[in-house]
N, C-alpha and C positions, 0 to 999 in steps of 0.2 A: 287226564288233561291235566298238563299241570296250567297252575295257572301263574296272569300276569300282575307283577308289582307290581303298581304305582303308585309315586308320588306326588301327589297332586294334592289341589284341595277343589274342584268342580270338576268331576264329567260329564260335559252338553251331549246327547248322541245324536246319530246329522238318520235322515230320512226316515221309515218304519221303525228304529230301532231301537227301542226302551230300557232303561236302566233298571236293577232293582237290587235292591239291599232282600240278601238271602235269610230266611227263617233261622236257628239257630238248631239242630238234627233236633230225635230224638233220642236221651241218654239215661234213658229207664224205661224196656217196657212192659205191656199191662200186665201181663202179671207178676211186677215189682221188679225186674233184673236187672244191672245195671252195665253197659252196654262200654268193651272197650274203642276209644276212637278208634281203633280198625277195623267195630265190624256193627258200622254206626253207616245207614244208609246219604247217599247226598240225597237233602231238601229237594223236595217240588215246589217252596210255595216261599211263595219274597216282597217285598214290598215296595208298589211301581218308585223310584226317588226321581227321573229328569225320563222326559216323551222325546223324541225327536220330533221335529214341524213336522212329521207323515209322508208321502209318500209318493208319491208325483205322476199328479195322469199322465195319460197320454196328448191334455191340450196343453198342459204347462201348472196347471195348477195345486192346489194340493191337499192331498188322501186326508178328513181328517180322521187320531188314531179314536177307536172305542174305550179303550181305559184311559183313566185318570190319574194324577200323584195324588197316593196315600191311598189308592187299590192296592187291597189282599189278591196276589194273585197264580194263582195255578199256571205250569211252565214242564213242556219235553223234561224227558230229566234227564235226557246226554243232547239240547240244547245250548245256546249260545256256547260262549267263555266264557268267564272265571278271569276274576280282575277281585287285586287284593289290595285293601286299600288303608293300611296301620294295619290296626289289624283286627279289621271291617272285611266281613266275607261280599262283593255281589255281584254280578251275574249280569253281560249284556243282547238281550236276548231279537230278534226281528220279531217284529210286533207276532205274525205267525205263528211262530214257537208256545205263541200264551192259550193257554186250552180256559182256561176260567177266571173269574172275581170270587171268590170266593170273602164270607164274614166272617 
């Protein structure tokens, strides 16, 4: 999937969406071999930088999200929309695509 390139200063997710800064991919194997760019896998870990207000319930109230800004999260491999802001890579996900909070 091609990444969307934006030239804005802030992104505010809507609903139950989460804006995650993607961690750098592994450049070296456990055995010490360096991987070229085309052999590196897409990372599935990143840091939450912005949250939407939450999903609306049937009665119109908002359901709060289980994560916080600053949490390091593990997300589904093919989830979300890849976004590039300047030189930084981000992914915009739905909260249901987040699998775990990692330390």
